[in-house]
C-alpha positions in Angstrom: -4.9 -10.8 -3.3 -1.4 -10.8 -4.9 0.1 -7.5 -6.2 3.5 -6.7 -7.7 5.2 -3.7 -6.0 8.4 -2.0 -7.2 10.5 1.0 -6.3 9.7 4.0 -8.4 12.6 3.4 -10.7 11.7 -0.2 -11.3 15.0 -1.6 -10.0 13.5 -3.8 -7.3 10.2 -5.6 -7.5 8.3 -8.3 -5.6 5.1 -10.2 -5.9 3.4 -10.0 -2.5 0.1 -10.5 -0.8 -2.0 -7.4 -0.2 -5.0 -6.7 2.1 -7.6 -4.0 1.4 -8.2 -1.4 4.2 -11.1 0.9 3.3 -10.5 2.7 6.6 -6.9 3.4 6.0 -6.1 6.7 4.3 -2.7 5.6 3.0 -1.2 2.4 1.8 1.7 0.6 3.5 4.4 -1.9 2.7 6.5 -4.2 4.9 9.3 -2.3 6.7 11.9 -4.9 5.7 11.3 -4.0 2.0 11.8 -0.3 2.8 15.2 -1.2 4.3 16.3 -3.8 1.8 15.4 -1.6 -1.2 17.0 1.4 0.5 14.0 3.6 -0.2 14.5 7.3 0.3 11.6 9.2 2.0 9.6 11.5 -0.3 8.3 13.4 2.7 7.2 12.9 6.3 3.8 13.5 7.9 2.3 13.6 11.4 -0.3 10.8 11.4 -2.8 9.7 14.0 -2.7 6.0 14.8 -5.4 3.6 15.9 -5.4 4.8 19.4 -5.3 8.5 18.6 -1.6 9.2 19.3 0.3 11.2 16.7 3.5 9.9 15.2 5.8 11.3 12.5 6.0 8.8 9.6 8.1 8.8 6.5 6.3 8.6 3.1 7.8 6.6 0.2 6.7 6.4 -3.4 6.4 3.0 -5.1 4.5 1.4 -8.0 1.7 -1.1 -7.4 0.5 -3.5 -10.2 -2.8 -5.4 -9.8 -3.8 -8.6 -11.5 -6.1 -6.7 -13.8 -3.0 -5.0 -15.2 -3.6 -1.6 -13.7 -0.5 0.2 -12.3 -0.5 3.0 -9.8 2.2 5.2 -8.4 1.4 5.2 -4.6 2.6 7.0 -1.5 3.1 4.4 1.2 4.3 4.2 4.8 6.0 1.3 6.5 4.1 -1.5 8.3 5.0 -4.4 10.5 3.2 -7.0 8.5 4.5 -9.5 5.9 2.0 -8.1 3.3 1.0 -4.8 1.6 -2.0 -2.8 2.9 -3.9 -1.0 0.1 -5.5 2.1 1.6 -7.9 4.7 0.2 -5.1 6.7 -1.6 -5.0 3.8 -4.1 -8.6 2.5 -3.7 -10.0 6.0 -4.6 -8.6 5.6 -8.1 -10.4 2.3 -8.6 -13.9 0.8 -8.3 -14.3 -1.7 -5.5 -17.2 -4.1 -5.6 -17.7 -6.0 -2.3 -19.8 -9.1 -1.8 -20.0 -9.4 1.9 -22.0 -12.6 2.1 -19.9 -14.2 -0.6 -16.7 -13.0 1.1 -15.2 -11.7 -2.2 -14.5 -8.5 -3.9 -13.5 -7.2 -7.3 -11.3 -4.2 -8.1 -11.6 -2.4 -11.5 
């Protein structure tokens, strides 16, 4: 699913693929964008990873625009993927319809 992300001031933007992660509490963006956009951390948190270990992570604030035109201000962390991961901090502001057998979903 493509989304458009931008820094909070709208100086940098990029259309990029995104994956939904209903198990992820917070959304994330590729680390290379954090660096190239020179994003400044909003805060840092101690987060537990997949295997239970805690790690301190920087939180950044960006804007995310979906194909349906909805725009959200979102707190994100860095990821090591070439795509955005949309976590519950954004999903909880929308309605997600999932069609498992049809392998499709809709966000409203």
